[in-house]
DSSP file (Angstrom, degrees, kcal/mol; ACC not computed):
  #  RESIDUE AA STRUCTURE BP1 BP2  ACC     N-H-->O    O-->H-N    N-H-->O    O-->H-N    TCO  KAPPA ALPHA  PHI   PSI    X-CA   Y-CA   Z-CA
    1    1 A M     >        0   0    0      0, 0.0     4,-2.5     0, 0.0     5,-0.2   0.000 360.0 360.0 360.0 -34.9    0.0    0.0    0.0
    2    2 A T  H  >  +     0   0    0      1,-0.2     4,-2.5     2,-0.2     5,-0.2   0.889 360.0  51.5 -59.5 -41.0    2.9    2.3    0.8
    3    3 A K  H  > S+     0   0    0      2,-0.2     4,-2.2     1,-0.2    -1,-0.2   0.851 109.9  50.5 -66.7 -34.2    4.2    2.1   -2.8
    4    4 A V  H  > S+     0   0    0      2,-0.2     4,-2.5     1,-0.2    -2,-0.2   0.928 112.3  45.9 -66.0 -47.5    0.8    3.0   -4.1
    5    5 A L  H  X S+     0   0    0     -4,-2.5     4,-2.4     1,-0.2    -2,-0.2   0.898 113.5  49.0 -63.7 -40.3    0.5    6.0   -1.9
    6    6 A L  H  X S+     0   0    0     -4,-2.5     4,-2.5     2,-0.2    -1,-0.2   0.902 111.3  50.2 -66.0 -40.3    4.0    7.1   -2.7
    7    7 A S  H  X S+     0   0    0     -4,-2.2     4,-2.6     1,-0.2    -2,-0.2   0.903 111.7  47.7 -64.3 -41.3    3.3    6.6   -6.5
    8    8 A L  H  X S+     0   0    0     -4,-2.5     4,-2.5     2,-0.2    -2,-0.2   0.888 111.5  52.0 -68.7 -37.4    0.1    8.7   -6.2
    9    9 A H  H  X S+     0   0    0     -4,-2.4     4,-2.3    50,-0.2    -2,-0.2   0.946 112.7  43.5 -61.5 -47.7    2.0   11.4   -4.2
   10   10 A V  H  X S+     0   0    0     -4,-2.5     4,-2.3     2,-0.2    -2,-0.2   0.926 114.9  49.6 -67.5 -43.6    4.7   11.7   -6.8
   11   11 A L  H  X S+     0   0    0     -4,-2.6     4,-3.0     2,-0.2     5,-0.3   0.891 110.4  50.9 -60.3 -41.4    2.2   11.6   -9.7
   12   12 A A  H  X>S+     0   0    0     -4,-2.5     4,-3.2    -5,-0.2     5,-0.7   0.936 110.6  49.5 -59.1 -46.1    0.1   14.3   -8.0
   13   13 A A  I  X>S+     0   0    0     -4,-2.3     5,-1.4    -5,-0.2     4,-0.9   0.906 115.0  42.8 -63.2 -41.1    3.2   16.4   -7.6
   14   14 A I  I  <5S+     0   0    0     -4,-2.3     4,-0.3     3,-0.2    -1,-0.2   0.929 120.3  41.2 -69.8 -43.1    4.2   16.1  -11.2
   15   15 A I  I  <5S+     0   0    0     -4,-3.0    -2,-0.2    -5,-0.2    -3,-0.2   0.881 129.0  26.1 -73.9 -37.9    0.8   16.5  -12.6
   16   16 A A  I  X5S+     0   0    0     -4,-3.2     4,-1.0    -5,-0.3    37,-0.2   0.907 127.6  36.4 -96.0 -48.3   -0.4   19.4  -10.3
   17   17 A V  I  X<S+     0   0    0     -4,-0.9     4,-2.6    -5,-0.7     5,-0.3   0.884 109.1  63.3 -77.7 -37.0    2.7   21.3   -9.2
   18   18 A G  H  ><S+     0   0    0     -5,-1.4     4,-2.1    -4,-0.3     5,-0.2   0.937 104.9  44.5 -53.1 -53.1    4.7   21.0  -12.4
   19   19 A P  H  > S+     0   0    0      0, 0.0     4,-2.8     0, 0.0     5,-0.3   0.871 112.0  53.4 -62.9 -35.3    2.2   23.0  -14.5
   20   20 A V  H  X S+     0   0    0     -4,-1.0     4,-2.7     2,-0.2     5,-0.2   0.919 109.9  46.7 -64.7 -43.4    1.9   25.6  -11.9
   21   21 A T  H  X S+     0   0    0     -4,-2.6     4,-1.6     2,-0.2    -1,-0.2   0.887 117.0  43.8 -65.4 -37.5    5.6   26.2  -11.6
   22   22 A V  H  X S+     0   0    0     -4,-2.1     4,-1.9    -5,-0.3    -2,-0.2   0.973 116.7  44.6 -69.1 -55.2    6.0   26.3  -15.4
   23   23 A A  H  X S+     0   0    0     -4,-2.8     4,-1.3     1,-0.2    -2,-0.2   0.909 114.0  50.7 -58.3 -45.4    3.0   28.6  -16.0
   24   24 A A  H  < S+     0   0    0     -4,-2.7     3,-0.4    -5,-0.3    -1,-0.2   0.903 110.2  50.0 -61.4 -39.2    3.9   30.9  -13.1
   25   25 A S  H  < S+     0   0    0     -4,-1.6    -1,-0.2    -5,-0.2    -2,-0.2   0.825 110.7  49.6 -66.6 -31.7    7.4   31.2  -14.4
   26   26 A M  H  X S+     0   0    0     -4,-1.9     4,-1.7     1,-0.2    -1,-0.2   0.666  95.2  75.8 -80.8 -15.7    6.1   32.0  -17.9
   27   27 A F  H  X S+     0   0    0     -4,-1.3     4,-2.0    -3,-0.4     5,-0.2   0.943  90.5  49.9 -65.8 -52.0    3.7   34.7  -16.7
   28   28 A P  H  > S+     0   0    0      0, 0.0     4,-2.1     0, 0.0    -1,-0.2   0.922 113.0  47.0 -58.0 -44.3    6.2   37.6  -16.0
   29   29 A P  H  > S+     0   0    0      0, 0.0     4,-1.8     0, 0.0    -2,-0.2   0.901 110.3  53.7 -61.9 -37.5    7.9   37.4  -19.4
   30   30 A A  H  <>S+     0   0    0     -4,-1.7     5,-2.5     1,-0.2     4,-0.2   0.842 106.4  52.4 -65.0 -32.4    4.5   37.2  -21.1
   31   31 A V  H ><5S+     0   0    0     -4,-2.0     3,-1.4     3,-0.2    -1,-0.2   0.931 108.0  51.3 -66.5 -44.5    3.6   40.4  -19.3
   32   32 A R  H 3<5S+     0   0    0     -4,-2.1    -2,-0.2     1,-0.3    -1,-0.2   0.852 113.2  44.7 -59.4 -33.7    6.7   42.1  -20.6
   33   33 A R  T 3<5S-     0   0    0     -4,-1.8    -1,-0.3    -5,-0.1    -2,-0.2   0.405 110.8-125.3 -90.8   2.5    5.9   41.0  -24.1
   34   34 A E  T < 5 +     0   0    0     -3,-1.4     2,-1.4    -4,-0.2    -3,-0.2   0.863  48.5 162.5  57.3  42.3    2.3   42.0  -23.7
   35   35 A Q     >< +     0   0    0     -5,-2.5     4,-1.9     1,-0.2     3,-0.5  -0.606   8.6 174.8 -92.5  73.1    0.9   38.7  -24.7
   36   36 A T  H  > S+     0   0    0     -2,-1.4     4,-1.8     1,-0.3    -1,-0.2   0.862  73.4  49.0 -53.1 -51.3   -2.5   39.3  -23.2
   37   37 A T  H  > S+     0   0    0      1,-0.2     4,-1.6     2,-0.2    -1,-0.3   0.886 110.9  51.6 -65.5 -35.1   -4.2   36.1  -24.5
   38   38 A N  H  > S+     0   0    0     -3,-0.5     4,-2.9     1,-0.2    -1,-0.2   0.886 104.5  58.3 -64.8 -37.2   -1.3   34.0  -23.1
   39   39 A L  H  X S+     0   0    0     -4,-1.9     4,-2.5     1,-0.2     5,-0.2   0.896 104.0  50.4 -60.5 -40.5   -1.6   35.7  -19.7
   40   40 A V  H  X S+     0   0    0     -4,-1.8     4,-2.4     2,-0.2    -1,-0.2   0.945 114.1  44.7 -63.3 -45.9   -5.2   34.6  -19.4
   41   41 A V  H  X S+     0   0    0     -4,-1.6     4,-2.5     2,-0.2    -2,-0.2   0.946 113.6  49.7 -60.4 -50.7   -4.3   30.9  -20.2
   42   42 A L  H  X S+     0   0    0     -4,-2.9     4,-2.0     1,-0.2    -1,-0.2   0.889 111.7  48.5 -60.8 -43.9   -1.2   31.0  -17.9
   43   43 A H  H  X S+     0   0    0     -4,-2.5     4,-2.7    -5,-0.2    -1,-0.2   0.909 111.1  50.4 -63.8 -44.1   -3.3   32.4  -15.0
   44   44 A R  H  X S+     0   0    0     -4,-2.4     4,-3.0    -5,-0.2     5,-0.3   0.930 109.0  52.0 -61.9 -43.2   -6.0   29.8  -15.5
   45   45 A I  H  X S+     0   0    0     -4,-2.5     4,-2.2     1,-0.2     5,-0.3   0.910 110.8  47.6 -57.0 -44.9   -3.4   27.0  -15.5
   46   46 A C  H  X S+     0   0    0     -4,-2.0     4,-1.5    -5,-0.2    -2,-0.2   0.911 115.2  45.6 -65.1 -41.1   -2.0   28.4  -12.2
   47   47 A R  H  X S+     0   0    0     -4,-2.7     4,-1.7     2,-0.2    -2,-0.2   0.946 116.0  43.5 -66.2 -48.1   -5.4   28.6  -10.6
   48   48 A V  H  X S+     0   0    0     -4,-3.0     4,-1.9     1,-0.2     5,-0.2   0.947 118.2  43.0 -65.5 -48.5   -6.7   25.2  -11.7
   49   49 A Y  H  X S+     0   0    0     -4,-2.2     4,-1.6    -5,-0.3    -1,-0.2   0.768 108.0  59.6 -74.1 -22.9   -3.6   23.3  -10.9
   50   50 A A  H  < S+     0   0    0     -4,-1.5     4,-0.3    -5,-0.3    -1,-0.2   0.908 107.1  47.6 -64.7 -39.4   -3.1   25.0   -7.6
   51   51 A A  H >< S+     0   0    0     -4,-1.7     3,-1.1     1,-0.2    -2,-0.2   0.905 112.3  48.5 -66.1 -41.0   -6.5   23.7   -6.6
   52   52 A L  H >< S+     0   0    0     -4,-1.9     3,-2.2     1,-0.2     4,-0.3   0.807  96.8  76.1 -68.9 -26.9   -5.5   20.2   -7.8
   53   53 A G  T >< S+     0   0    0     -4,-1.6     3,-1.4     1,-0.3    -1,-0.2   0.660  70.5  81.6 -60.8 -13.6   -2.3   20.5   -5.9
   54   54 A I  T <> S+     0   0    0     -3,-1.1     4,-1.3    -4,-0.3    -1,-0.3   0.762  81.3  67.0 -63.9 -20.0   -4.0   19.9   -2.6
   55   55 A A  H <> S+     0   0    0     -3,-2.2     4,-2.8     1,-0.2     5,-0.3   0.801  89.1  67.7 -68.2 -28.9   -3.7   16.2   -3.5
   56   56 A V  H <> S+     0   0    0     -3,-1.4     4,-2.4    -4,-0.3    -1,-0.2   0.977 105.0  36.3 -63.2 -57.2    0.0   16.4   -3.2
   57   57 A P  H  > S+     0   0    0      0, 0.0     4,-3.1     0, 0.0    -1,-0.2   0.843 115.8  56.2 -65.7 -26.8    0.2   17.0    0.6
   58   58 A L  H  X S+     0   0    0     -4,-1.3     4,-1.8     2,-0.2    -2,-0.2   0.948 113.1  39.5 -67.2 -43.2   -2.8   14.7    1.2
   59   59 A F  H  X S+     0   0    0     -4,-2.8     4,-2.4     2,-0.2   -50,-0.2   0.855 115.9  55.3 -67.8 -33.9   -1.1   11.7   -0.5
   60   60 A G  H  X S+     0   0    0     -4,-2.4     4,-2.9    -5,-0.3    -2,-0.2   0.937 108.3  45.5 -67.7 -45.3    2.2   12.8    1.1
   61   61 A L  H  X S+     0   0    0     -4,-3.1     4,-2.2     2,-0.2    -1,-0.2   0.872 112.9  50.9 -65.2 -35.3    0.8   12.7    4.6
   62   62 A A  H  X S+     0   0    0     -4,-1.8     4,-2.3    -5,-0.2    -2,-0.2   0.910 112.9  47.0 -66.0 -40.6   -0.9    9.4    3.9
   63   63 A T  H  X S+     0   0    0     -4,-2.4     4,-2.2     2,-0.2    -2,-0.2   0.941 111.7  49.1 -62.9 -49.5    2.4    8.1    2.7
   64   64 A A  H  X>S+     0   0    0     -4,-2.9     5,-2.3     1,-0.2     4,-0.9   0.878 111.3  50.5 -61.1 -39.3    4.4    9.4    5.6
   65   65 A S  H ><5S+     0   0    0     -4,-2.2     3,-0.9     2,-0.2    -1,-0.2   0.936 109.3  50.4 -61.1 -47.9    1.9    7.9    8.0
   66   66 A A  H 3<5S+     0   0    0     -4,-2.3    -2,-0.2     1,-0.3    -1,-0.2   0.841 114.5  45.1 -61.4 -35.4    2.2    4.5    6.3
   67   67 A L  H 3<5S-     0   0    0     -4,-2.2    -1,-0.3    -5,-0.1    -2,-0.2   0.597 108.6-125.4 -84.7  -9.5    6.0    4.8    6.5
   68   68 A G  T <<5S+     0   0    0     -4,-0.9     3,-0.2    -3,-0.9    -3,-0.2   0.815  75.3 119.2  71.9  29.2    5.9    5.9   10.1
   69   69 A V    > < +     0   0    0     -5,-2.3     3,-1.8     1,-0.1     6,-0.2   0.137  23.4 118.6-114.4  20.5    8.0    9.1    9.5
   70   70 A L  T 3  S+     0   0    0     -6,-0.4    -1,-0.1     1,-0.3    -5,-0.1   0.716  81.1  46.5 -62.0 -19.4    5.6   11.8   10.5
   71   71 A R  T 3  S+     0   0    0     -3,-0.2    -1,-0.3     4,-0.1     2,-0.2   0.388  83.8 119.2-100.9   1.9    8.0   12.9   13.3
   72   72 A D    X>  -     0   0    0     -3,-1.8     4,-2.3     1,-0.1     3,-0.5  -0.470  67.6-130.1 -73.4 139.7   11.1   12.9   11.1
   73   73 A A  H 3> S+     0   0    0      1,-0.3     4,-2.8     2,-0.2     5,-0.2   0.876 105.4  54.9 -56.9 -44.2   12.9   16.4   10.8
   74   74 A W  H 3> S+     0   0    0     62,-0.4     4,-1.4     1,-0.2    -1,-0.3   0.847 110.9  45.4 -62.8 -33.3   13.1   16.2    7.0
   75   75 A L  H <> S+     0   0    0     -3,-0.5     4,-2.6    -6,-0.2    -2,-0.2   0.888 111.8  49.5 -75.5 -41.0    9.4   15.6    6.7
   76   76 A I  H  X S+     0   0    0     -4,-2.3     4,-2.6     2,-0.2    -2,-0.2   0.925 112.3  49.8 -63.2 -43.1    8.4   18.3    9.1
   77   77 A T  H  X S+     0   0    0     -4,-2.8     4,-2.6    -5,-0.2    -1,-0.2   0.890 110.9  50.1 -60.2 -39.6   10.7   20.7    7.2
   78   78 A S  H  X S+     0   0    0     -4,-1.4     4,-2.4    -5,-0.2    -2,-0.2   0.908 109.3  50.5 -64.3 -43.3    9.1   19.6    4.0
   79   79 A I  H  X S+     0   0    0     -4,-2.6     4,-2.4     2,-0.2    -2,-0.2   0.934 112.0  48.2 -62.3 -47.8    5.6   20.2    5.4
   80   80 A V  H  X S+     0   0    0     -4,-2.6     4,-2.2     1,-0.2    -2,-0.2   0.947 114.4  45.4 -59.4 -49.0    6.6   23.7    6.6
   81   81 A L  H  X S+     0   0    0     -4,-2.6     4,-2.6     1,-0.2    -1,-0.2   0.845 111.4  52.1 -64.4 -32.4    8.1   24.6    3.2
   82   82 A T  H  X S+     0   0    0     -4,-2.4     4,-2.4     2,-0.2    -1,-0.2   0.897 110.7  48.9 -69.5 -38.9    5.1   23.2    1.3
   83   83 A A  H  X S+     0   0    0     -4,-2.4     4,-2.2     2,-0.2    -2,-0.2   0.874 111.8  49.4 -67.6 -34.4    2.8   25.3    3.4
   84   84 A A  H  X S+     0   0    0     -4,-2.2     4,-2.4     2,-0.2    -2,-0.2   0.907 110.1  50.2 -70.2 -39.9    5.0   28.3    2.7
   85   85 A A  H  X S+     0   0    0     -4,-2.6     4,-2.5     2,-0.2    -2,-0.2   0.904 110.6  50.2 -64.1 -39.9    5.0   27.6   -1.0
   86   86 A A  H  X S+     0   0    0     -4,-2.4     4,-2.8     2,-0.2     5,-0.3   0.920 110.4  49.9 -62.7 -42.1    1.2   27.3   -1.0
   87   87 A A  H  X S+     0   0    0     -4,-2.2     4,-2.9     2,-0.2     5,-0.4   0.903 109.8  50.1 -62.1 -41.3    0.9   30.6    0.9
   88   88 A V  H  X>S+     0   0    0     -4,-2.4     5,-2.5     1,-0.2     4,-1.8   0.933 114.4  45.9 -62.5 -44.5    3.2   32.4   -1.6
   89   89 A L  I  <>S+     0   0    0     -4,-2.5     5,-2.8     3,-0.2    -2,-0.2   0.930 119.9  37.5 -63.3 -46.2    1.2   31.0   -4.4
   90   90 A V  I  <5S+     0   0    0     -4,-2.8    -2,-0.2    -5,-0.2    -3,-0.2   0.877 128.2  31.5 -74.2 -38.7   -2.3   31.8   -3.0
   91   91 A F  I  <5S+     0   0    0     -4,-2.9    -3,-0.2    -5,-0.3    -2,-0.2   0.626 134.6  15.7 -99.0 -13.6   -1.4   35.1   -1.4
   92   92 A L  I  X5S+     0   0    0     -4,-1.8     4,-2.1    -5,-0.4    -3,-0.2   0.709 122.9  41.8-122.1 -56.8    1.3   36.6   -3.6
   93   93 A V  I  ><S+     0   0    0     -5,-2.5     4,-2.7     2,-0.2     5,-0.2   0.963 116.4  43.0 -69.8 -54.5    1.6   35.0   -7.0
   94   94 A L  H  ><S+     0   0    0     -5,-2.8     4,-2.2    -6,-0.2    -1,-0.2   0.923 118.3  45.2 -59.0 -45.7   -2.1   34.5   -8.0
   95   95 A P  H  > S+     0   0    0      0, 0.0     4,-2.5     0, 0.0    -1,-0.2   0.892 111.3  53.8 -63.7 -36.1   -3.2   38.0   -6.8
   96   96 A G  H  X S+     0   0    0     -4,-2.1     4,-2.1     2,-0.2    -2,-0.2   0.933 109.8  48.3 -60.3 -44.8   -0.1   39.5   -8.5
   97   97 A Q  H  X S+     0   0    0     -4,-2.7     4,-2.2     1,-0.2    -1,-0.2   0.914 110.9  50.1 -61.9 -42.3   -1.2   37.8  -11.7
   98   98 A E  H  X S+     0   0    0     -4,-2.2     4,-1.9     1,-0.2    -1,-0.2   0.892 108.7  52.8 -64.1 -38.8   -4.7   39.0  -11.3
   99   99 A K  H  X S+     0   0    0     -4,-2.5     4,-1.1     1,-0.2    -1,-0.2   0.892 112.1  44.1 -63.5 -39.9   -3.5   42.5  -10.7
  100  100 A L  H  < S+     0   0    0     -4,-2.1     6,-0.2     2,-0.2    -1,-0.2   0.808 108.7  57.7 -75.8 -29.3   -1.4   42.5  -13.9
  101  101 A L  H  < S+     0   0    0     -4,-2.2     3,-0.5     1,-0.2    -2,-0.2   0.888 106.6  50.6 -65.6 -36.7   -4.3   40.9  -15.9
  102  102 A A  H  < S+     0   0    0     -4,-1.9    -1,-0.2     1,-0.3     2,-0.2   0.807 131.2  15.5 -71.0 -29.0   -6.4   43.9  -14.9
  103  103 A A    ><  -     0   0    0     -4,-1.1     3,-1.7    -5,-0.1    -1,-0.3  -0.668  65.7-178.8-146.9  86.6   -3.7   46.3  -16.0
  104  104 A T  T 3  S+     0   0    0     -3,-0.5   -70,-0.1     1,-0.3    -3,-0.1   0.682  86.5  59.1 -63.5 -17.0   -1.1   44.7  -18.3
  105  105 A D  T 3  S+     0   0    0     -3,-0.1    -1,-0.3   -71,-0.0     3,-0.1   0.029  83.1 145.8 -95.7  28.3    0.7   48.0  -18.5
  106  106 A G    <   -     0   0    0     -3,-1.7     5,-0.1    -6,-0.2    -6,-0.1  -0.014  59.2 -67.1 -62.3 170.6    1.1   48.0  -14.7
  107  107 A P    >>  -     0   0    0      0, 0.0     4,-1.8     0, 0.0     3,-0.7  -0.170  39.4-120.2 -61.5 150.2    4.1   49.4  -13.0
  108  108 A V  H 3> S+     0   0    0      1,-0.3     4,-3.0     2,-0.2     5,-0.2   0.849 113.6  61.0 -57.9 -35.2    7.5   47.8  -13.4
  109  109 A A  H 3> S+     0   0    0      2,-0.2     4,-2.6     1,-0.2    -1,-0.3   0.866 102.6  51.1 -62.0 -36.8    7.6   47.3   -9.7
  110  110 A T  H <> S+     0   0    0     -3,-0.7     4,-2.3     2,-0.2    -1,-0.2   0.929 112.4  46.0 -68.5 -44.6    4.5   45.1   -9.8
  111  111 A R  H  X S+     0   0    0     -4,-1.8     4,-2.4     2,-0.2    -2,-0.2   0.919 113.9  49.2 -64.4 -43.7    5.9   43.0  -12.6
  112  112 A T  H  X S+     0   0    0     -4,-3.0     4,-2.4     1,-0.2    -2,-0.2   0.932 110.1  50.6 -59.3 -46.0    9.2   42.7  -10.7
  113  113 A R  H  X S+     0   0    0     -4,-2.6     4,-2.8     1,-0.2     5,-0.2   0.909 109.7  50.3 -62.3 -42.0    7.5   41.7   -7.5
  114  114 A L  H  X S+     0   0    0     -4,-2.3     4,-2.7     1,-0.2    -1,-0.2   0.925 109.6  50.3 -62.4 -42.4    5.5   39.0   -9.2
  115  115 A A  H  X S+     0   0    0     -4,-2.4     4,-2.1     2,-0.2    -2,-0.2   0.905 112.1  48.6 -61.0 -38.7    8.6   37.6  -10.8
  116  116 A M  H  X S+     0   0    0     -4,-2.4     4,-2.3     2,-0.2    -2,-0.2   0.927 111.7  48.3 -66.0 -44.9   10.4   37.6   -7.4
  117  117 A H  H  X S+     0   0    0     -4,-2.8     4,-2.7     1,-0.2    -2,-0.2   0.915 111.1  51.4 -65.3 -40.9    7.4   35.9   -5.7
  118  118 A T  H  X S+     0   0    0     -4,-2.7     4,-2.5     1,-0.2    -1,-0.2   0.901 109.6  50.2 -61.3 -40.4    7.3   33.3   -8.5
  119  119 A G  H  X S+     0   0    0     -4,-2.1     4,-2.3     2,-0.2    -1,-0.2   0.897 110.1  48.9 -63.7 -39.9   10.9   32.6   -8.0
  120  120 A V  H  X S+     0   0    0     -4,-2.3     4,-2.8     2,-0.2    -2,-0.2   0.932 110.9  51.9 -62.9 -45.2   10.5   32.2   -4.3
  121  121 A F  H  X S+     0   0    0     -4,-2.7     4,-2.0     1,-0.2    -2,-0.2   0.930 112.9  44.6 -55.0 -48.0    7.5   29.8   -4.9
  122  122 A N  H  X S+     0   0    0     -4,-2.5     4,-2.2     1,-0.2    -1,-0.2   0.848 112.2  52.0 -69.6 -33.5    9.7   27.7   -7.3
  123  123 A L  H  X S+     0   0    0     -4,-2.3     4,-2.3     2,-0.2    -1,-0.2   0.916 108.0  51.7 -66.7 -42.2   12.7   27.7   -5.0
  124  124 A L  H  X S+     0   0    0     -4,-2.8     4,-2.3     1,-0.2    -2,-0.2   0.926 112.2  46.0 -57.6 -45.7   10.5   26.5   -2.1
  125  125 A W  H  X S+     0   0    0     -4,-2.0     4,-2.4     1,-0.2    -1,-0.2   0.884 110.2  53.1 -67.2 -37.0    9.2   23.6   -4.3
  126  126 A A  H  X S+     0   0    0     -4,-2.2     4,-2.1     2,-0.2    -1,-0.2   0.889 109.8  49.2 -65.5 -37.6   12.7   22.7   -5.5
  127  127 A T  H  X S+     0   0    0     -4,-2.3     4,-2.2     2,-0.2    -2,-0.2   0.907 110.7  50.0 -66.3 -43.2   13.8   22.5   -1.9
  128  128 A V  H  X S+     0   0    0     -4,-2.3     4,-2.5     1,-0.2    -2,-0.2   0.921 109.3  52.2 -59.4 -43.6   10.9   20.3   -1.0
  129  129 A T  H  X S+     0   0    0     -4,-2.4     4,-1.7     1,-0.2    -2,-0.2   0.924 110.3  47.4 -62.5 -43.9   11.7   18.0   -3.9
  130  130 A V  H  X S+     0   0    0     -4,-2.1     4,-3.2     1,-0.2     5,-0.4   0.900 111.6  50.9 -65.6 -38.2   15.3   17.6   -2.8
  131  131 A L  H  X S+     0   0    0     -4,-2.2     4,-2.1     1,-0.2    -1,-0.2   0.881 108.3  52.9 -64.1 -37.3   14.2   16.9    0.7
  132  132 A M  H  < S+     0   0    0     -4,-2.5    -1,-0.2    -5,-0.2    -2,-0.2   0.827 116.6  38.6 -67.3 -31.4   11.8   14.3   -0.5
  133  133 A I  H  < S+     0   0    0     -4,-1.7    -2,-0.2    -5,-0.2    -1,-0.2   0.940 124.4  35.5 -82.7 -50.6   14.6   12.5   -2.5
  134  134 A V  H  < S-     0   0    0     -4,-3.2     4,-0.2    -5,-0.2    -3,-0.2   0.870  78.0-172.2 -75.2 -36.1   17.5   12.9   -0.1
  135  135 A R    ><  -     0   0    0     -4,-2.1     3,-2.5    -5,-0.4    -3,-0.1   0.922  25.2-134.7  40.7  68.1   15.5   12.5    3.2
  136  136 A P  T 3  S+     0   0    0      0, 0.0   -62,-0.4     0, 0.0    -1,-0.1  -0.246  83.1   5.7 -53.8 127.0   18.4   13.3    5.5
  137  137 A G  T 3  S+     0   0    0      1,-0.3     2,-0.1    -3,-0.2    -2,-0.1   0.425  93.6 144.7  81.8   0.0   18.5   10.8    8.4
  138  138 A S    <   -     0   0    0     -3,-2.5    -1,-0.3    -4,-0.2     3,-0.1  -0.435  30.3-176.5 -75.2 145.2   15.7    8.6    7.0
  139  139 A T        +     0   0    0     -2,-0.1    -1,-0.1    -3,-0.1    -4,-0.0   0.108  53.0 107.7-122.3  18.2   16.0    4.9    7.5
  140  140 A T        -     0   0    0      1,-0.1    -1,-0.1   -71,-0.0    -2,-0.0   0.838  66.4-147.9 -71.0 -30.1   12.8    3.9    5.5
  141  141 A G              0   0    0      1,-0.1    -1,-0.1    -3,-0.1    -2,-0.0   0.593 360.0 360.0  74.8  10.5   14.7    2.5    2.6
  142  142 A V              0   0    0    -75,-0.0    -1,-0.1  -139,-0.0    -3,-0.0   0.415 360.0 360.0 -81.7 360.0   11.9    3.6    0.2
């Protein structure tokens, strides 16, 4: 059962988080190039896949419970970083995209801030991915 849960967790991460990270990263350059129709599509991808992304921590917690690693430091760190990434996405990236959709000729500072928030979001997810692979101190053997 653990392998099934882990497979679902990894698939959910690839299918849900992957598109958000790519679309969010493509949004600021599309704003600079004034590609309005692309902006709408990229923002929709971010919104829809962010909602689907809730499956990632749900399957992750189920997997961690099955493995008995809920108290491991690497997992707790990953949970905190995942929550931080979700907060950056929900409270900074998506609203920043909406603000620029409303006024694509918005101030350079708004575009720059969105690019920075997107970079922070992506860096958090990259760190979580490394922690999930390396699992410092883990003895699960999975």
